[in-house]
C-alpha positions in Angstrom: -15.7 -1.8 15.4 -15.5 1.5 13.6 -12.2 2.6 12.1 -11.5 6.1 11.1 -8.6 8.0 9.5 -7.5 11.6 10.3 -5.2 13.7 8.2 -3.7 16.5 10.2 -2.6 19.5 8.2 1.2 19.0 7.5 1.8 22.8 7.8 0.8 22.7 11.5 3.6 20.3 12.4 7.2 21.6 12.7 10.1 19.2 13.2 13.5 20.8 13.8 16.8 19.9 15.5 16.0 21.9 18.6 12.2 21.6 18.8 9.2 19.8 17.5 5.8 21.5 17.4 2.8 19.3 16.9 -0.6 20.9 16.5 -3.7 18.9 16.6 -5.9 21.8 15.3 -7.1 21.5 11.8 -7.6 18.1 10.1 -9.7 16.0 7.7 -11.4 13.0 9.2 -13.5 10.0 7.8 -14.9 6.9 9.4 -15.0 3.7 7.4 -14.5 5.5 4.1 -17.5 7.8 4.5 -17.5 11.4 3.4 -14.7 13.3 5.1 -15.4 16.3 7.2 -13.3 19.1 8.4 -12.6 19.1 12.2 -10.9 21.7 14.3 -9.8 19.4 17.2 -9.6 15.7 18.1 -12.3 16.5 20.6 -14.7 16.9 17.6 -14.3 13.2 16.8 -16.6 10.3 17.9 -15.2 8.4 20.8 -16.4 5.0 19.6 -13.8 4.6 16.9 -10.1 3.9 16.5 -8.4 6.7 14.6 -5.4 6.0 12.3 -3.5 9.3 12.1 -0.8 10.5 9.6 1.5 11.4 12.5 4.9 9.7 12.7 5.6 8.1 16.1 7.8 11.0 17.3 5.1 13.6 16.6 2.4 11.2 17.9 4.3 10.8 21.2 5.0 14.6 21.5 1.3 15.3 21.0 0.5 13.0 24.0 -1.6 10.6 21.9 0.2 7.6 23.2 -1.9 8.1 26.3 -5.2 8.0 24.3 -6.5 4.5 23.5 -8.5 5.7 20.5 -5.6 6.9 18.4 -2.8 5.1 16.4 0.3 6.5 14.8 1.0 6.3 11.0 2.5 2.8 11.3 -0.5 1.0 12.8 -1.1 -1.1 9.7 2.7 -1.8 9.3 2.7 0.0 6.0 2.9 3.7 6.9 0.0 6.0 6.2 1.9 8.2 3.7 3.2 5.0 1.9 -0.4 3.8 1.5 -1.3 7.3 0.1 1.5 7.1 -2.4 0.9 3.5 -3.3 -2.8 4.2 -4.1 -2.1 7.3 -6.0 -4.0 9.6 -3.7 -1.3 12.0 -2.6 -2.0 15.7 -2.6 -0.6 16.2 -6.1 -3.4 14.0 -7.4 -6.4 14.4 -5.1 -7.7 16.7 -2.4 -7.1 15.8 1.3 -10.7 14.8 1.9 -10.6 12.1 -0.8 -7.2 10.8 0.5 -8.4 10.4 4.1 -11.7 8.8 3.0 -9.7 6.2 1.0 -7.3 5.4 3.8 -10.3 5.1 6.2 -11.9 2.6 3.9 -8.8 0.6 3.6 -8.3 0.5 7.3 -11.9 -0.4 8.0 -11.9 -3.3 5.5 -8.6 -4.6 6.9 -9.9 -4.6 10.5 -13.2 -6.1 9.5 -11.4 -9.0 7.8 -9.0 -9.3 10.8 -11.9 -9.6 13.3 -14.2 -11.8 11.2 -11.6 -14.3 9.9 -9.0 -14.3 12.7 -10.7 -13.1 15.8 -8.4 -10.1 16.2 -9.3 -7.5 18.8 -7.4 -4.2 18.0 -5.9 -2.8 21.2 -2.1 -2.6 20.6 0.0 0.1 19.0 0.5 -2.1 15.9 -2.2 -4.3 14.4 0.3 -7.1 13.8 0.8 -7.4 17.6 -3.0 -8.1 17.9 -2.6 -10.7 15.1 0.2 -12.4 17.0 -2.1 -12.7 20.0 -5.1 -14.0 18.0 -3.0 -16.5 16.1 -1.3 -17.9 19.2 2.3 -16.9 18.3 4.7 -19.1 20.3 6.2 -17.6 23.4 10.0 -17.1 23.5 11.8 -19.9 25.3 15.4 -19.3 24.1 18.0 -20.0 26.8 19.5 -16.9 28.4 23.0 -17.9 27.5 22.2 -17.9 23.8 19.6 -15.2 23.5 21.8 -12.4 22.3 22.9 -14.4 19.3 19.3 -14.4 18.0 18.4 -10.9 19.1 20.8 -9.3 16.6 19.4 -11.3 13.7 15.7 -10.7 14.6 16.1 -7.0 15.3 17.5 -6.3 11.8 14.6 -5.7 9.5 16.2 -3.7 6.7 19.7 -3.4 5.1 21.0 0.1 4.6 23.2 0.2 1.5 26.5 1.9 2.1 27.8 3.5 -1.2 31.4 4.3 -2.0 30.2 7.5 -3.6 27.3 9.2 -1.7 24.5 10.9 -3.5 22.8 14.1 -2.4 19.8 13.6 -0.2 17.9 16.1 -2.4 17.3 13.3 -4.9 13.8 11.9 -4.6 13.1 8.3 -3.6 10.6 5.7 -4.6 9.6 2.5 -2.8 8.9 -0.6 -4.9 7.6 -3.7 -3.4 6.8 -7.3 -3.9 3.2 -8.4 -3.9 2.4 -8.6 -0.2 0.6 -11.9 -0.2 3.1 -13.6 -2.4 6.0 -12.4 -0.3 4.3 -13.5 2.9 3.7 -17.0 1.5 7.4 -17.3 0.6 8.6 -16.0 4.0 6.3 -18.2 6.0 7.1 -21.2 3.9 10.6 -21.0 5.5 11.4 -23.9 7.8 12.2 -22.3 11.2 13.8 -23.9 14.3 12.3 -24.2 17.7 13.7 -22.4 20.8 15.1 -25.5 22.3 17.7 -28.1 21.4 20.6 -25.6 20.8 24.2 -26.6 21.4 27.4 -24.6 21.0 30.1 -26.2 18.9 33.6 -24.8 19.0 35.7 -25.5 15.9 39.4 -26.1 15.2 39.3 -24.6 11.7 38.1 -21.4 10.2 37.0 -23.1 7.0 33.2 -23.2 6.7 32.9 -26.2 4.4 32.1 -28.6 7.3 28.8 -26.7 7.8 27.5 -28.1 4.6 27.0 -31.5 6.3 24.6 -30.1 9.0 21.0 -30.8 8.1 19.4 -29.0 11.0 19.3 -25.2 11.6 22.4 -23.4 12.9 23.9 -20.0 13.6 27.5 -19.5 12.8 29.7 -16.9 14.4 32.1 -15.7 11.8 33.9 -12.8 10.1 32.9 -11.8 6.6 35.6 -10.2 4.4 36.8 -9.7 0.9 33.3 -9.5 -0.6 33.4 -9.4 -4.3 33.6 -5.7 -5.5 30.5 -6.0 -7.8 28.4 -7.1 -4.8 30.0 -5.5 -1.8 27.9 -2.3 -1.8 24.5 -3.9 -2.3 25.3 -6.6 0.3 26.6 -4.0 2.9 26.8 -6.8 5.4 25.7 -5.8 8.9 24.5 -2.3 7.8 21.1 -1.4 9.3 21.6 -3.6 12.4 21.7 -2.0 15.8 24.6 -4.3 16.9 27.6 -5.8 15.2 26.5 -8.8 13.2 28.8 -11.6 14.3 26.2 -14.4 13.9 24.6 -15.6 10.7 21.6 -17.9 10.3 22.2 -20.8 7.9 19.9 -18.9 5.4 22.3 -15.9 5.4 25.4 -18.0 5.4 24.4 -19.9 2.3 24.0 -16.6 0.4 26.9 -14.6 1.8 29.5 -17.3 1.3 28.9 -17.0 -2.5 30.3 -13.5 -2.5 33.0 -13.3 0.2 35.3 -15.1 2.6 33.9 -16.5 5.8 36.2 -17.3 8.7 34.3 -19.4 11.3 34.8 -19.0 15.0 32.0 -21.2 16.4 28.6 -22.5 15.6 25.3 -22.8 17.5 23.5 -25.9 16.2 19.9 -27.0 16.8 19.6 -30.7 17.2 15.9 -30.6 16.3 14.6 -30.2 12.7 13.1 -27.0 11.3 9.5 -26.8 10.2 7.3 -24.0 8.8 5.1 -22.2 11.4 1.5 -23.5 11.5 0.4 -19.8 11.1 1.4 -20.1 7.4 -1.8 -22.0 6.8 -3.8 -18.9 7.9 -2.7 -16.8 4.9 -5.4 -16.0 2.4 -5.3 -18.8 -0.2 -7.9 -17.9 -2.9 -6.8 -17.9 -6.5 -7.3 -14.1 -6.9 -6.4 -13.1 -3.3 -3.0 -11.6 -4.5 -5.0 -8.9 -6.3 -6.7 -7.7 -3.1 -5.1 -4.8 -1.1 -7.0 -6.0 2.0 -5.6 -9.5 1.7 -2.2 -8.1 1.1 -2.3 -6.0 4.3 -3.7 -9.0 6.2 -0.8 -11.2 5.0 1.7 -8.5 6.0 0.2 -8.5 9.6 0.5 -12.2 9.8 4.1 -12.7 8.8 5.4 -9.6 10.5 3.4 -10.5 13.6 5.5 -13.7 13.9 8.7 -11.5 13.9 7.7 -9.4 16.9 9.0 -10.0 20.4 6.8 -12.4 22.3 6.1 -13.0 26.0 9.0 -14.5 27.9 8.8 -14.2 31.7 6.7 -11.8 33.8 6.6 -8.5 31.8 9.6 -9.4 29.7 9.4 -9.9 25.9 11.9 -11.5 23.7 12.3 -12.7 20.1 12.0 -16.3 19.2 14.3 -18.3 17.0 11.6 -18.4 14.4 11.6 -14.6 14.3 15.3 -14.5 13.5 14.8 -17.0 10.6 11.9 -15.2 9.1 13.8 -11.9 9.2 16.7 -13.6 7.5 14.5 -15.1 4.8 12.9 -11.7 4.1 16.2 -9.9 3.9 17.8 -12.5 1.6 14.7 -12.5 -0.6 14.9 -8.8 -1.0 18.6 -8.9 -1.5 18.0 -10.9 -4.6 15.8 -8.1 -6.0 18.1 -5.3 -4.8 21.0 -7.0 -6.5 19.1 -7.1 -9.8 18.2 -3.4 -9.5 21.8 -2.5 -8.6 23.1 -4.5 -11.5 21.0 -2.5 -13.9 22.4 0.8 -12.6 19.8 1.9 -10.1 20.7 3.6 -6.8 19.5 1.3 -4.0 19.2 2.9 -0.6 17.8 0.1 1.5 15.8 -3.1 1.3 13.8 -5.5 3.5 10.3 -6.1 4.7 9.2 -6.9 1.2 10.3 -3.7 -0.5 13.3 -1.8 -1.9 13.9 1.9 -1.6 15.5 3.6 -4.6 16.9 7.1 -5.3 16.6 8.4 -8.8 18.1 11.4 -10.6 16.3 14.2 -12.5 14.4 12.7 -15.5 15.3 9.2 -14.2 11.9 8.2 -12.7 10.5 6.4 -15.8 13.6 4.3 -16.3 13.6 3.4 -12.5 9.9 2.3 -12.6 10.4 0.3 -15.8 13.3 -1.7 -14.4 11.4 -2.3 -11.2 8.3 -3.6 -12.9 10.5 -5.6 -15.3 11.8 -7.8 -12.4 8.4 -8.1 -10.8 8.3 -5.3 -8.2 5.3 -2.9 -8.0 5.8 0.9 -8.0 3.4 3.2 -6.2 0.5 4.6 -8.4 1.5 8.2 -7.6 4.9 7.7 -9.1 3.4 6.1 -12.2 1.2 9.2 -12.5 4.1 11.5 -11.9 6.2 9.8 -14.6 3.3 10.0 -17.1 2.8 13.7 -16.3 6.5 14.4 -16.9 6.4 12.7 -20.2 3.4 14.7 -21.3 5.1 17.9 -20.3 8.3 16.9 -22.2 6.3 16.0 -25.4 
């Protein structure tokens, strides 16, 4: 299968409060990393390829491309098109658009080639990780109706938005620093996760949570979190980023949060069956040098995030599994550890989750931000490293 990338001219797309104008005239396109060519319309493109575009979903939808099976929005590979551009150091401050689109096309083609040859993936969905979930036999959701909403709030909470006591101007630039994708996927998928069956509700006579320490199977606890230690309150920002009020914590989150605040327990949902890692964890690339490969990193990201998607339930209904909730919790708590370190060293953390942390930095603060991130094991994008080096040369 041929995979192409198309970079629509940003100047042709206008996003405003009252209107969004998306023009599909004028773009650079490349198939499989081949030499890019200028096209005037999507109708100039070969029809036997899947095209990864640089359009956000809203623009993609407004342009009508959701109705065209050959096109994908910027998030098809889970990591956004512009994030890959920045990560690889091929933004328009460094290279011309034809080189950028050729590079992204090569990355996408290699990732799909590996997906098809190693895992039998057939790209057809709006996100590649959905195709991975199908090919890897992700378990169907079987959570009881009476308990489902307790899991939904946990699984549908991918990132934590940090709420600061003092808010900074949005004009300050941001940088996304991330863990090695394959290493992060290995840690997340090593998490023992519960099945969808065997859950029982326990009502308690005390708000003290100490009794939960004796439970050796997975559980959700309905509680209130308060009096979080001032030094950690902002970075924890408990519940921020979720669509719903977070009343229920997984045991993973409970063990972390109770270190920093008071927890008043209302009830607990306990699984009477043990937790085990998903068998799909064994499908991750396992070579000694695989962590150095961008392709393997993107493959690993498809695998673990594919397990957090909603899965088939009944008829045309899709729901999360208990495993999805536990994997999301494991990811957030892992990134909370990094965010806490960055925050403790004076950096402005905006949000964290899905293997990365987004930071704001002040004027002349980029180099310090990158140095601290790399010091704790997070990888900055190549374009920001180039930008910091250029600013140093100009200041010399």
